[in-house]
Structure formats: C-alpha cells, structure tokens
C-alpha positions as CSV (number, residue, x, y, z in Angstrom):
1,N,19.2,-12.5,-6.3
2,D,17.6,-10.0,-3.7
3,T,17.3,-12.0,-0.5
4,T,15.4,-9.3,1.2
5,R,12.6,-9.8,-1.6
6,T,12.9,-13.7,-1.9
7,N,10.7,-16.1,-0.5
8,D,10.3,-19.9,-0.7
9,F,7.3,-21.1,1.6
10,I,6.0,-24.6,1.1
11,Y,2.9,-25.6,3.1
12,R,1.0,-28.7,3.1
13,E,-2.2,-29.7,5.0
14,M,-4.3,-32.7,5.1
15,I,-7.6,-32.9,6.8
16,N,-9.6,-35.9,7.5
17,A,-13.2,-35.7,8.8
18,A,-16.0,-37.8,9.9
19,Y,-19.5,-36.6,10.6
20,L,-22.4,-37.8,12.7
21,N,-25.7,-36.2,12.6
22,G,-29.2,-37.0,14.1
23,S,-32.2,-35.6,15.5
24,L,-34.7,-36.8,18.0
25,K,-38.2,-35.9,19.4
26,W,-38.8,-36.8,23.0
27,K,-42.0,-35.7,24.6
28,K,-42.3,-31.8,24.1
29,F,-38.5,-31.7,23.3
30,D,-36.8,-31.6,20.0
31,F,-33.1,-32.5,19.8
32,Q,-30.4,-32.1,17.0
33,I,-27.2,-33.5,17.9
34,G,-24.2,-33.4,15.7
35,L,-20.5,-34.4,16.2
36,R,-17.4,-33.8,13.8
37,A,-13.9,-35.6,14.4
38,E,-11.0,-34.1,12.4
39,Q,-7.5,-35.0,11.8
40,T,-5.1,-32.3,10.7
41,I,-1.6,-32.8,9.5
42,S,0.5,-29.9,8.4
43,D,3.8,-29.3,7.2
44,G,5.4,-25.9,6.9
45,N,8.7,-25.3,5.5
46,S,10.8,-22.2,4.6
47,P,14.0,-23.1,3.0
48,T,14.5,-19.1,2.8
49,L,14.7,-18.7,6.6
50,N,15.7,-22.5,7.4
51,K,12.4,-23.3,9.3
52,Q,10.1,-26.2,9.2
53,I,7.1,-26.9,11.5
54,V,5.4,-30.0,11.4
55,D,2.1,-30.4,13.3
56,Q,-0.5,-33.3,13.9
57,Y,-3.5,-33.3,16.0
58,I,-7.1,-34.8,16.5
59,E,-10.2,-32.7,17.6
60,L,-13.8,-33.7,18.5
61,L,-16.2,-30.6,17.5
62,P,-19.7,-31.8,19.0
63,S,-22.8,-29.8,18.5
64,I,-26.4,-29.8,20.1
65,F,-29.5,-27.8,19.9
66,I,-32.6,-28.5,22.1
67,D,-36.1,-27.0,21.6
68,R,-39.2,-27.0,23.9
69,Q,-42.6,-25.6,23.4
70,I,-43.5,-24.6,27.0
71,R,-47.2,-23.7,25.7
72,K,-48.7,-22.4,22.7
73,N,-46.8,-19.5,21.2
74,H,-44.1,-20.0,23.8
75,H,-40.7,-21.5,22.8
76,L,-37.4,-22.1,24.7
77,S,-34.1,-23.3,23.1
78,G,-30.6,-23.8,23.9
79,S,-27.5,-24.8,21.8
80,Y,-23.8,-25.5,22.3
81,S,-21.4,-25.8,19.5
82,R,-17.5,-26.2,19.2
83,R,-15.8,-24.9,16.4
84,I,-12.3,-24.5,14.9
85,D,-10.6,-21.8,12.7
86,R,-7.2,-22.2,11.1
87,P,-4.6,-20.0,10.4
88,S,-4.4,-18.7,6.7
89,Y,-1.3,-19.5,4.7
90,E,-0.4,-15.9,4.7
91,D,-0.3,-15.8,8.6
92,L,1.8,-18.9,8.7
93,N,4.6,-17.7,6.2
94,P,7.5,-16.7,8.0
95,F,8.8,-14.3,5.3
96,I,9.2,-10.7,6.1
97,F,7.1,-8.1,3.7
98,Y,8.8,-4.8,3.8
99,L,6.6,-1.7,3.3
100,D,9.4,0.3,4.1
101,Q,12.7,0.3,5.9
102,Y,11.2,1.1,9.0
103,T,7.7,-1.2,8.8
104,F,7.5,-4.9,7.8
105,E,4.9,-7.7,8.3
106,K,5.8,-11.3,8.8
107,G,3.9,-14.5,9.4
108,N,4.0,-16.8,12.5
109,P,4.8,-20.5,11.6
110,F,4.1,-21.4,15.2
111,L,0.5,-19.9,15.0
112,K,-2.1,-22.5,16.2
113,P,-5.8,-23.0,15.3
114,Q,-8.4,-21.2,17.6
115,F,-11.2,-23.4,19.4
116,T,-14.4,-21.9,20.2
117,D,-17.0,-23.1,22.8
118,A,-20.4,-21.3,22.3
119,F,-23.5,-21.5,24.5
120,A,-26.9,-19.7,23.7
121,I,-30.5,-19.6,25.2
122,E,-33.2,-17.9,23.5
123,Y,-37.1,-17.5,24.4
124,S,-39.7,-16.6,21.7
125,L,-43.2,-15.3,22.0
126,M,-45.3,-15.8,19.0
127,D,-42.3,-15.9,16.7
128,A,-42.0,-12.3,16.9
129,I,-40.4,-11.3,20.3
130,F,-37.1,-12.8,20.9
131,L,-35.1,-12.9,24.2
132,S,-31.6,-14.4,24.1
133,T,-28.4,-14.7,25.8
134,E,-25.0,-15.9,24.5
135,F,-21.5,-16.8,25.8
136,S,-18.6,-18.1,24.1
137,R,-15.1,-18.8,25.0
138,T,-12.3,-18.8,22.5
139,R,-8.9,-20.8,23.5
140,D,-5.7,-19.8,21.7
141,A,-7.6,-16.8,19.8
142,M,-5.7,-15.8,16.8
143,T,-4.9,-11.9,16.8
144,D,-2.6,-9.3,15.1
145,I,-0.2,-7.5,17.1
146,T,2.7,-4.7,16.3
147,E,5.8,-5.1,18.0
148,Q,9.0,-2.7,17.9
149,I,12.6,-3.6,17.6
150,D,14.2,-1.2,20.2
151,S,17.7,-1.4,18.4
152,T,16.5,-0.3,14.8
153,G,13.3,1.6,15.8
154,A,11.6,-0.6,13.2
155,T,8.1,-1.8,13.7
156,F,6.4,-4.9,12.5
157,L,3.0,-6.8,12.3
158,T,2.8,-10.3,13.2
159,H,0.2,-12.9,14.4
160,L,0.0,-14.9,17.8
161,N,-2.4,-16.9,20.1
162,L,-3.9,-15.3,23.0
163,S,-4.8,-17.3,26.0
164,T,-8.5,-16.7,25.8
165,V,-11.2,-14.4,24.6
166,D,-14.5,-14.5,26.3
167,N,-17.7,-12.8,24.5
168,A,-21.2,-12.7,26.0
169,A,-24.4,-10.9,24.7
170,F,-27.9,-10.3,26.0
171,T,-30.3,-9.3,22.9
172,L,-33.9,-8.5,23.1
173,S,-35.7,-8.3,19.5
174,F,-39.2,-7.2,19.0
175,P,-41.5,-5.7,16.3
176,I,-43.3,-2.4,16.4
177,P,-46.4,-1.8,13.8
178,I,-46.1,1.5,12.4
179,G,-49.4,2.3,10.4
180,K,-51.2,-0.3,8.7
181,W,-48.8,-1.7,6.2
182,F,-45.5,-1.0,7.9
183,M,-43.3,-3.0,10.8
184,A,-40.3,-1.8,12.3
185,E,-38.1,-4.5,13.5
186,N,-36.0,-3.4,16.7
187,S,-33.2,-4.9,18.5
188,L,-31.3,-4.2,21.9
189,T,-28.0,-5.8,22.4
190,E,-25.7,-5.4,25.5
191,T,-22.2,-7.1,24.9
192,Y,-19.2,-7.8,26.9
193,A,-15.7,-9.1,26.0
194,S,-12.4,-9.8,27.9
195,Y,-9.1,-10.9,26.9
196,R,-6.7,-12.8,28.5
197,S,-2.7,-13.2,27.3
198,P,0.6,-13.3,28.9
199,L,1.2,-10.3,27.0
200,F,-1.0,-8.0,28.8
C-alpha cells in the first residue's frame, strides 16, 4: 500500500430548506418577495489523515424585487438578494494530490461556505435603453491560493476563505440602428473589485 497515493475521505451533507414566495401590487409599485431558510448538517471524515470536521448552521436567504413605472416608457427597479455558495467535495478533501515531488494540491476541510449580499438599481427607457448600478459583498469568499514550504521548496495549491470581496458595476446599454433591417446592441460597463483578507 502506497500511503502517498491512498485516500479515504467520507463526506456526508444534509440540507433542509423551506421556501416562501409572494407578489404584491401597491399603487404604481410591483413587489416580489422571497425567503429561503436552510439548515445544513455536514460531516467530513478523513481516516487517512485522522481528521474529522462536523458543522451545522441555519441561514436565512431573503430576496426582494421592486418595480415602479415612473411614467409612460420609464421604469425604475431595485433588487436585493442573499445567496450561499458551498465548497465542492474536492475543495474539502484534505488528502494530498501530487503533480510531481515539488508540486501538489490539497483540500481544506475547514473551508466555509461563502455568502453574498447583492443590490441592484436599474432605470429603463422604452425597454431599450438601460442604466444600472450593482453592488455585492461576499463574506468568507472562497479562493485558491498557492503556498510554499520553505524547508523543501515544494509549492502547493489549496483553498481558503477571504474576509470580504466587494464588487461594484455601472452599466449603460443602448441600441444603435444601422440601416433599415439591422440593430446593434451596445453596452458600456465600469467595474470595481476590492479584496480584504488577513493574508494581504
């Protein structure tokens, strides 16, 4: 038995979820509201490395969309949502996968799911010209990182959680008629991203 190429990793995950969705019209406003409650129970056990990680958490994931017709051909809408992204099985598996004697990859059994809060506002004219701005903040954002072992010079790829990742975008979309039977759709976007972590 070659222990450097042997792995036993048992991962069990149970997700219980409940959903509520509704819509409402009030004056010139249209509302769509949703709420998802999730309970996650996970158990990652690596007999090969003698590691076991048990985790349990409950999260509320709301969403809301608001639309208002300001006047004819003019619409203003806004939205907010919170979502969860869980690590994959391969990202959690702590076993070492060798590419060569100086390069390997290993999972992180302590990797946590990431949560994103996203906001958006959009203005539309005649359902043809759109002006929008978006902002999102991801907490415990999952990312890949390469580290080196100084004593051996070996490098390895693993996965960890950053503190926060902020993303913002401003977009203008508009059509330009070219000839009688052809229309070009155009889009201009400005983006911003900020990463925060104890590693930096």
